[in-house]
C-alpha positions as CSV (number, residue, x, y, z in Angstrom):
1,M,38.1,170.4,-7.6
2,R,35.3,169.9,-5.0
3,I,33.7,173.2,-4.1
4,L,31.0,173.8,-1.4
5,L,28.7,176.8,-1.8
6,P,26.8,177.6,1.4
7,T,23.9,179.8,0.7
8,G,20.5,181.0,2.0
9,E,17.0,179.8,1.2
10,I,16.3,183.0,-0.8
11,A,19.3,182.7,-3.1
12,Y,19.2,178.9,-3.3
13,P,17.6,178.5,-6.8
14,V,20.2,180.8,-8.4
15,V,23.1,179.2,-6.6
16,K,21.8,175.7,-7.4
17,K,21.7,176.4,-11.1
18,A,25.3,177.7,-11.1
19,A,26.4,174.7,-9.0
20,E,24.9,172.1,-11.3
21,R,26.6,173.7,-14.3
22,F,30.1,173.5,-12.7
23,G,29.8,170.5,-10.5
24,A,29.8,172.2,-7.2
25,D,27.8,171.3,-4.0
26,V,25.3,173.5,-2.4
27,A,24.3,173.7,1.3
28,V,21.5,175.8,2.7
29,A,22.6,177.7,5.8
30,G,19.7,179.7,7.0
31,K,17.4,182.2,5.2
32,I,20.0,184.8,4.0
33,A,23.4,183.8,2.7
34,A,25.1,187.0,4.0
35,F,24.3,186.0,7.6
36,L,26.2,182.8,7.5
37,A,28.0,182.3,10.9
38,P,31.3,180.3,11.4
39,K,29.5,177.9,13.7
40,K,26.9,177.1,11.1
41,L,29.6,176.5,8.4
42,S,31.5,174.3,10.8
43,A,28.4,172.2,11.4
44,I,27.8,171.8,7.7
45,L,31.4,170.6,7.1
46,S,31.3,168.3,10.1
47,G,28.2,166.6,8.7
48,S,29.6,166.2,5.2
49,K,31.3,163.0,4.0
50,V,33.0,165.0,1.2
51,K,36.5,166.5,1.6
52,Y,36.2,169.9,-0.1
53,D,39.1,171.8,-1.7
54,M,37.5,175.1,-0.9
55,V,34.4,176.8,0.4
56,I,33.0,179.9,-1.4
57,V,30.6,182.0,0.8
58,S,28.5,185.0,-0.2
59,G,30.6,188.1,-1.0
60,M,28.3,189.9,1.4
61,C,29.5,187.9,4.4
62,T,31.4,189.8,7.0
63,A,32.1,187.0,9.5
64,D,35.7,185.7,10.2
65,F,36.0,182.1,9.0
66,S,39.7,181.7,10.0
67,G,38.7,179.3,12.8
68,V,36.8,177.1,10.4
69,E,39.8,177.0,8.0
70,E,42.1,176.0,10.9
71,E,39.6,173.3,12.1
72,F,39.1,171.6,8.7
73,G,42.1,172.7,6.7
74,I,39.8,174.1,4.0
75,P,40.2,177.6,2.6
76,V,37.0,179.8,2.8
77,Y,36.8,182.5,0.2
78,L,34.4,185.3,-0.6
79,G,32.3,184.7,-3.7
80,P,30.4,187.4,-5.6
81,R,28.1,189.8,-3.7
82,H,25.2,188.8,-6.0
83,A,24.3,185.2,-6.7
84,A,23.6,186.1,-10.3
85,D,27.4,186.6,-10.8
86,L,28.3,183.2,-9.4
87,E,28.5,181.4,-12.8
88,L,31.0,184.0,-14.1
89,I,33.2,183.3,-11.0
90,L,33.0,179.6,-11.2
91,G,33.8,179.7,-14.9
92,H,37.2,181.3,-14.1
93,I,37.9,179.5,-10.9
94,D,41.1,177.9,-12.2
95,E,42.7,181.2,-13.1
96,L,41.4,183.3,-10.2
97,Q,43.1,183.6,-6.8
98,L,40.0,184.3,-4.6
99,S,40.2,186.5,-1.5
100,R,39.1,186.2,2.1
101,T,38.4,190.0,2.2
102,I,37.5,191.1,-1.3
103,P,34.2,189.9,-2.9
104,A,35.0,187.8,-6.0
105,D,33.1,190.1,-8.4
106,E,35.3,193.0,-7.3
107,L,38.4,190.8,-7.6
108,I,37.7,189.7,-11.2
109,A,36.8,193.3,-12.3
110,S,40.1,194.5,-10.7
111,K,42.0,191.7,-12.4
112,K,40.5,192.4,-15.8
113,K,41.3,196.1,-15.4
114,E,44.9,195.4,-14.4
115,E,45.3,193.1,-17.4
116,A,43.7,195.7,-19.7
117,Y,46.2,198.4,-18.7
118,S,49.1,196.0,-19.0
119,K,48.1,195.3,-22.6
120,I,47.8,199.0,-23.3
121,S,51.2,199.7,-21.9
122,E,52.8,196.8,-23.7
123,A,51.2,197.8,-27.0
124,E,52.5,201.4,-26.6
125,E,56.0,200.2,-25.8
126,R,56.1,198.0,-28.9
127,S,54.6,200.6,-31.2
128,E,56.6,202.4,-34.0
129,P,55.5,206.0,-34.2
130,D,55.8,208.4,-37.1
131,F,57.8,210.7,-34.9
132,Y,58.2,211.9,-31.3
133,I,57.2,215.1,-29.6
134,G,59.4,215.1,-26.6
135,N,59.1,211.5,-25.3
136,L,55.6,211.2,-26.7
137,R,55.0,208.8,-29.5
138,I,52.9,210.4,-32.3
139,G,51.2,208.4,-35.1
140,G,52.3,205.1,-36.5
141,G,51.1,202.2,-34.3
142,S,51.0,204.3,-31.1
143,R,47.9,205.0,-29.0
144,M,45.8,208.0,-29.9
145,K,47.1,210.9,-27.7
146,V,44.7,213.1,-25.8
147,L,45.2,216.8,-26.2
148,A,43.4,218.9,-23.6
149,E,42.7,222.6,-24.3
150,I,42.9,225.4,-21.8
151,M,41.1,228.3,-23.6
152,D,42.4,231.8,-22.9
153,A,45.3,230.6,-20.9
154,H,46.5,234.2,-20.5
155,K,43.3,235.0,-18.5
156,T,43.4,231.9,-16.3
157,D,44.3,232.6,-12.7
158,N,44.8,229.0,-11.5
159,L,46.7,227.8,-14.6
160,R,49.2,225.5,-13.0
161,E,46.4,223.8,-11.0
162,I,44.4,223.1,-14.1
163,V,47.4,221.8,-16.0
164,F,48.2,219.4,-13.2
165,E,44.5,218.4,-13.0
166,F,44.5,217.6,-16.8
167,I,47.7,215.6,-16.5
168,E,46.3,213.6,-13.6
169,S,43.2,213.0,-15.7
170,G,45.2,211.5,-18.5
171,A,46.0,214.4,-20.9
172,D,49.1,213.6,-23.0
173,I,49.4,217.2,-24.4
174,I,48.3,220.4,-22.7
175,D,47.1,223.0,-25.3
176,L,47.4,226.6,-24.1
177,G,44.9,228.7,-26.1
178,F,45.5,232.5,-26.7
179,G,42.6,234.6,-27.9
180,F,42.8,237.7,-30.2
181,D,43.3,240.0,-27.2
182,A,46.5,238.2,-26.1
183,T,49.9,239.8,-26.6
184,P,53.3,238.3,-27.1
185,D,54.1,239.3,-23.5
186,D,51.0,237.3,-22.4
187,V,52.3,234.2,-24.2
188,R,55.8,234.5,-22.7
189,R,54.3,235.0,-19.2
190,V,52.0,232.0,-19.5
191,F,54.8,229.7,-20.6
192,E,57.0,231.0,-17.7
193,E,54.1,230.2,-15.3
194,V,54.0,226.6,-16.4
195,S,57.8,226.1,-16.7
196,G,59.1,223.1,-14.9
197,I,56.0,221.0,-15.5
198,Q,56.9,217.8,-17.3
199,T,54.5,217.4,-20.1
200,V,54.1,218.3,-23.8
201,F,52.7,221.8,-24.3
202,A,51.0,223.2,-27.4
203,A,50.4,226.9,-28.2
204,D,47.0,227.4,-29.8
205,T,46.9,230.6,-31.9
206,Q,47.0,231.5,-35.6
207,D,48.6,234.9,-34.9
208,P,52.2,234.9,-36.2
209,G,53.3,237.3,-33.5
210,L,51.9,235.1,-30.8
211,I,53.4,231.9,-32.4
212,R,56.8,233.6,-32.5
213,A,56.5,234.4,-28.8
214,A,55.7,230.7,-28.1
215,L,58.6,229.3,-30.1
216,G,61.3,227.9,-27.9
217,H,58.6,227.1,-25.2
218,A,55.8,225.2,-27.1
219,D,56.5,221.7,-28.4
220,L,53.5,221.9,-30.8
221,I,51.9,224.8,-32.7
222,L,48.1,225.0,-33.4
223,S,47.4,225.9,-36.2
224,L,49.1,226.8,-39.4
225,H,47.5,227.6,-42.9
226,E,48.3,229.6,-46.0
227,G,47.6,232.8,-44.1
228,N,50.4,232.4,-41.6
229,I,52.8,229.8,-43.0
230,P,54.6,232.3,-45.3
231,V,55.1,234.6,-42.3
232,I,56.1,232.2,-39.6
233,G,56.6,228.8,-41.1
234,K,60.4,228.9,-41.4
235,E,60.7,230.1,-37.8
236,V,58.6,227.2,-36.7
237,A,60.9,224.8,-38.6
238,E,64.0,226.4,-37.2
239,A,62.7,226.1,-33.7
240,G,62.1,222.4,-34.2
241,A,58.4,222.6,-33.2
242,A,55.8,220.2,-34.5
243,A,52.8,221.9,-36.2
244,V,49.1,221.2,-36.8
245,I,48.1,222.2,-40.3
246,V,44.5,223.1,-41.2
247,P,42.6,224.1,-44.4
248,N,41.5,227.7,-44.8
249,E,41.2,229.4,-48.2
250,K,43.4,226.7,-49.5
251,T,42.8,223.0,-49.1
252,L,44.5,220.9,-46.5
253,E,46.6,219.2,-49.1
254,E,47.9,222.5,-50.4
255,N,48.7,223.8,-46.9
256,L,50.5,220.5,-46.0
257,K,52.8,220.9,-49.0
258,M,53.4,224.6,-48.2
259,A,54.3,223.7,-44.5
260,G,56.6,221.0,-45.7
261,A,58.3,223.4,-48.1
262,T,59.3,225.7,-45.2
263,G,61.2,222.8,-43.6
264,I,58.7,221.8,-40.8
265,K,59.5,218.1,-40.2
266,R,56.8,217.0,-37.8
267,I,53.5,217.8,-39.4
268,I,50.0,216.8,-38.1
269,A,47.0,217.2,-40.5
270,D,43.7,218.5,-39.2
271,P,40.8,218.1,-41.7
272,L,38.6,220.1,-39.2
273,L,35.8,218.1,-37.6
274,Q,32.5,220.0,-37.7
275,P,29.9,220.1,-34.9
276,A,26.8,217.9,-35.1
277,G,24.2,219.6,-37.3
278,S,26.8,221.8,-39.0
279,G,28.4,219.2,-41.3
280,L,29.7,216.5,-38.9
281,L,29.0,213.7,-41.3
282,Q,30.4,215.5,-44.3
283,S,33.6,216.6,-42.5
284,L,34.3,212.9,-41.5
285,S,34.8,212.2,-45.2
286,G,37.8,214.5,-45.1
287,F,39.7,212.1,-42.8
288,V,41.6,210.1,-45.4
289,P,45.3,209.0,-45.4
290,C,47.5,212.0,-46.2
291,G,51.0,210.8,-45.3
292,H,50.9,212.6,-41.9
293,P,49.5,211.9,-38.4
294,V,45.9,213.1,-38.2
295,F,44.3,215.5,-35.6
296,F,40.7,214.8,-34.6
297,G,38.8,217.7,-33.0
298,A,36.3,215.8,-30.9
299,G,35.9,218.7,-28.5
300,N,34.2,220.7,-31.3
301,V,31.4,218.2,-31.2
302,V,31.0,217.5,-27.5
303,E,31.0,221.1,-26.4
304,L,28.2,221.9,-28.9
305,I,25.6,219.3,-28.1
306,D,23.5,219.1,-25.0
307,A,24.1,215.5,-24.1
308,D,26.1,213.8,-21.4
309,S,29.7,213.6,-22.4
310,P,30.9,210.0,-21.6
311,G,28.9,208.4,-24.3
312,A,29.7,211.2,-26.8
313,N,33.4,210.9,-26.1
314,A,33.3,207.1,-26.4
315,L,31.6,207.3,-29.8
316,L,33.9,210.0,-31.1
317,A,37.0,208.1,-29.9
318,A,35.7,205.2,-31.9
319,L,35.3,207.4,-35.0
320,A,38.7,208.8,-34.4
321,M,40.2,205.3,-34.3
322,E,38.5,204.4,-37.6
323,A,39.6,207.6,-39.1
324,G,43.2,206.8,-38.2
325,A,43.6,209.7,-35.9
326,S,46.8,210.1,-33.9
327,I,45.7,213.0,-31.6
328,V,42.2,213.5,-30.3
329,F,41.3,217.0,-29.0
330,T,39.0,217.5,-26.0
331,S,38.1,220.3,-23.7
332,E,36.3,221.2,-20.5
333,H,35.1,224.7,-21.3
334,S,31.6,224.1,-19.8
335,D,30.2,222.4,-16.8
336,K,28.5,219.8,-18.9
337,T,31.9,218.7,-20.3
338,K,33.6,218.6,-17.0
339,G,35.5,215.3,-16.9
340,S,35.9,215.0,-20.6
341,V,39.7,214.7,-20.4
342,R,39.5,211.6,-18.2
343,E,36.6,210.2,-20.3
344,M,38.5,210.7,-23.6
345,R,41.7,209.1,-22.2
346,R,39.7,206.1,-21.1
347,A,37.9,206.0,-24.5
348,S,41.2,206.2,-26.3
349,E,42.5,203.3,-24.2
350,M,39.4,201.3,-25.0
351,M,40.2,201.7,-28.7
352,V,43.7,200.3,-28.2
353,L,42.1,197.2,-26.6
354,A,39.5,197.0,-29.4
355,S,42.2,196.9,-32.1
356,N,42.0,193.1,-32.4
357,R,38.3,192.7,-31.6
358,P,35.2,193.4,-33.8
359,Y,33.7,195.7,-31.1
360,P,35.0,197.8,-28.2
361,K,33.2,195.8,-25.5
362,D,34.2,193.3,-22.7
363,L,37.6,195.0,-22.6
364,G,38.2,195.1,-18.8
365,I,37.7,198.9,-18.8
366,D,34.6,200.9,-19.8
367,L,32.9,204.3,-19.6
368,F,29.8,203.3,-17.7
369,C,28.9,206.0,-15.2
370,I,25.2,205.8,-14.4
371,K,23.9,202.9,-16.3
372,E,25.1,199.3,-15.8
373,K,26.1,196.7,-18.4
374,R,24.1,193.9,-16.9
375,R,21.2,194.5,-14.6
376,R,21.1,192.2,-11.6
377,H,17.7,190.8,-10.8
378,E,17.2,191.1,-7.0
379,L,15.7,188.2,-5.2
380,P,12.1,188.9,-3.9
381,L,11.7,190.2,-0.4
382,S,9.8,188.0,2.1
383,Y,7.1,189.7,4.2
384,T,3.6,189.0,5.4
385,T,2.1,192.5,5.7
386,C,2.7,195.8,3.9
387,N,1.7,199.4,4.8
388,E,1.9,202.5,2.6
389,A,4.4,205.0,3.9
390,G,2.8,208.2,5.1
391,G,3.9,211.7,4.6
392,I,6.4,213.5,6.9
393,I,5.2,215.2,10.0
394,D,4.4,218.9,9.3
395,E,5.8,220.1,12.6
396,L,9.6,220.5,12.4
397,V,11.5,219.8,15.5
398,F,15.1,221.1,15.5
399,D,17.8,219.0,17.0
400,P,18.9,220.4,20.4
401,A,22.5,219.5,19.4
402,G,22.3,222.1,16.7
403,N,22.0,222.4,12.9
404,I,24.6,221.1,10.5
405,R,25.4,222.8,7.2
406,I,26.6,220.5,4.4
407,G,28.5,221.5,1.3
408,I,31.3,220.3,-1.1
409,E,34.6,222.0,-1.4
410,D,37.8,221.1,-3.4
411,G,36.7,217.5,-3.8
412,Y,35.5,216.9,-0.2
413,I,32.2,216.7,1.6
414,V,32.2,219.3,4.4
415,A,29.9,219.4,7.4
416,V,29.9,222.5,9.6
417,H,28.5,222.4,13.1
418,K,28.8,225.4,15.5
419,G,31.8,226.7,13.6
420,R,33.7,223.4,13.4
421,A,34.1,221.7,10.0
422,I,34.5,218.0,9.3
423,K,35.5,217.0,5.8
424,G,35.9,213.7,4.0
425,K,35.3,211.8,0.8
426,K,32.8,209.2,2.1
427,W,29.4,210.1,3.6
428,E,29.6,207.5,6.3
429,D,33.0,208.8,7.5
430,L,31.5,212.2,8.2
431,F,28.3,210.7,9.6
432,H,30.1,208.5,12.1
433,M,32.3,211.4,13.2
434,L,29.2,213.5,13.8
435,L,27.7,210.7,15.9
436,K,31.0,210.1,17.8
437,E,31.3,213.8,18.7
438,E,27.6,213.8,19.8
439,R,26.6,216.4,17.3
440,V,23.4,214.6,16.5
441,S,20.7,213.7,19.1
442,L,17.5,213.0,17.2
443,M,16.8,210.0,15.0
444,D,15.0,211.9,12.3
445,H,17.9,214.4,12.2
446,A,20.3,211.5,11.8
447,A,18.2,210.1,8.9
448,Y,18.2,213.5,7.2
449,L,21.9,213.9,7.6
450,G,22.6,210.4,6.1
451,K,20.5,211.4,3.0
452,E,22.1,214.8,2.5
453,L,25.7,213.5,3.1
454,Y,25.2,210.7,0.6
455,K,23.7,213.1,-1.9
456,A,26.8,215.2,-1.5
457,E,29.0,212.1,-2.2
458,L,27.1,211.4,-5.3
459,A,27.5,215.1,-6.4
460,L,31.3,214.6,-6.0
461,K,31.3,211.3,-7.9
462,F,29.4,212.6,-10.9
463,N,30.7,216.2,-10.9
464,R,27.3,217.6,-10.1
465,S,26.5,220.7,-8.1
466,F,25.1,220.2,-4.6
467,E,22.5,222.1,-2.7
468,Q,21.5,221.1,0.8
469,D,17.7,220.4,0.9
470,G,17.6,220.6,-2.9
471,P,17.0,217.8,-5.4
472,F,20.0,215.8,-6.7
C-alpha cells in the first residue's frame, strides 16, 4: 500500500522517521502540518509520479479535502493529532478504518475501548457463577460485582436520585445502610421509596429487628455473625435472601457453618478487610478459599486514607482479583471519594481484561485522570525575539456590558448576566453564547471569562469545587 504523509517543516523529522519504518512517502507542505490547504495537497499530488492508495494528513487539519479526493480518486484521511503517535497508527493501518472527521489517535483509542467492553461482555455471558442474586451472576467465573453503599439511607432525602446515580456509575448492587437509630418502620419506608427501581438491593444492618423488616424487600443481607444468626438466620433462609457472613467473637469459618445450618443457601464470606495502618496487610491473609464467594471491603481502605481515589481503587481491585473476590465494596461517603463507584467499576472491568495477561496494562480502558501514560514531546516553537510577560494592570476597568457570575450547578456550568442564566457542559459553548448576545465588550474581560469558564469545566470533569476568582 502506497501512503503519502504531507507534513510541515516542524514535524518533518518525526514524520520522516515513522515513514521510513513503514515504507510511506513524506511531502513537506509548508511550515505547520495543521495548516495544509486543499490547493497545496492538490499541487503535491499533481507533481508526483506515484499513484497513492491513500493520503494521511495531520489530525489537526480542519480543511475539507473532498475536492482533492474527487480530483485524484485518492482517499484523504486524518492521521493522529501528534506526530509522535504516527508510528502507532501506521503499525495498525491494515486493521484500521481511518476517518475523514475523527483524528486517528481518537479513532484507535475508541476502537480499543469498544473491543475491550465487547470482551468483558462476552466473558460475563460465558461465565458459570456460583449462584445468582436476581439476574446478577455471583462468584464462579463471573466478573467481580461492585456494591455501592448508601450510609444511613433512612436519613437520606434524595435517596432515589443517589440510587440512579450509582446505577449509572456502574454499581451492580445498591447497599442501603441503616444505623443504630433506625427503626423497622424506617427500613420499610426506605424500601418503599426505592420500589420499582430495577437493581439488586442489599440491607446493611446487624440488628435482627431491622433485618426482619428488610426481608421480602432486600436481595442481600449485610451482615450476619454468631450474634444474630441464631435469632434471624432461619427467617433469612425462608425469605430466600443471600447473606454476607462476617467473623465476630467466633471465626469466619465457624459463622459460615452456623449460617449454612440455618438453611441459608446463598452465602458470601467477608473476612473483613482492615484500613491501611490498622492491619491491612494482615487482614489480606484471611482471604483464602472457603467454598463460598468472597466479599472485599475496599471502601474501608479508600475512605480512611488521604489520597486520590482512582489509583487506590485500581490497586484494591487488583488485590481483590488476586484474593478471588466476587463482590467488591465501595462508597462515596466523603468528597474525596466522590466518583469511587465509577472508578471501582472501571477497575473491576480492567481486572477481567487482565485475566489472561501478566499485568493490567494496555487493556483498551484505564483509570488515568490527571496523569498520562505516554508524555508527548512537543516540537520546539520557532521565534526570533522573546519578552518576559509583565504583571496585570493595577487599575481595574469594569466591562460596560456588565459583570458575569459563574458557577456550577447539577453538572452544568452556569453564567449569570443581569438576571439571565446560560448553562452548558463546555466552556466554549457558554463563551460563544455570551459573545453572540453581546454580553462582553472588553478584550480583557473576554480573556478573563475564558479562563474562569474553562476552570469551571475542569471542576466538573474532576469533581472539584469551583470558586470564581479562586485557584483551581
